[in-house]
Each structure stands twice: as structure tokens, then as C-alpha cells.
Phi, psi and omega in degrees: 000127180268172181294331181284336183264357178285139182289148178286318178237149177223127179278120183269322184216145177092184181224080182289148177277172180298327180293321180292320178294319179297320178296319178296317179296321179297317179294315180295322178294317179297318179293322179294320178294320178295319179294320179293322179293321179290328177290326181282351179081019179290148179290145178294149181294152178295146180296149178294162180299330180291322183270351183288120183285344181292345179289347179278348180284134181291142178243167179294145177285170179301144180104004177093185182291151180282151179297148179229160175094193182299134179080008183294324181295325179288318181291337182290338180266354181276148178291156181257000000 
């Protein structure tokens, strides 16, 4: 048996389905790519919009910024 013909994965126990083997290969590939990227000195990817904590910061509502200063409480109830 040569080095090219040796299997990459070998099932020792159980009977995994094709989906389970594919999931394992996907995880191992992702980890290998992440390790290679960290060795190459590549910058880490930007966080996804879902994981980005800046989305928790309140933003102005539609219609622009709210009035500030003297009389702002009165102006906040007036139509725009």
C-alpha cells in the first residue's frame, strides 16, 4: 500500500451514514483552513452581522435625530 492509496479517514466503530461522514470532513476541512490561515498571518475574518455587538446600540428612529435642548419634550410630541 502506497502513501497515495491510504485512506484519509477510517471508521473504527459503528456504521456512519454518508451525511455523517460528509459533516466530519467539512469540520476537519474548516479547521485545517483556519489553522493554515493563522500560520500565514492572515487577518481574522470580520464578525458576521449576527455576532456583531454594535447592532445592540440604539440608533435614531426614522425621521432623523430627535430634538434636543429647551422645549425638546414639547417638540417630541408634535408631528413632523
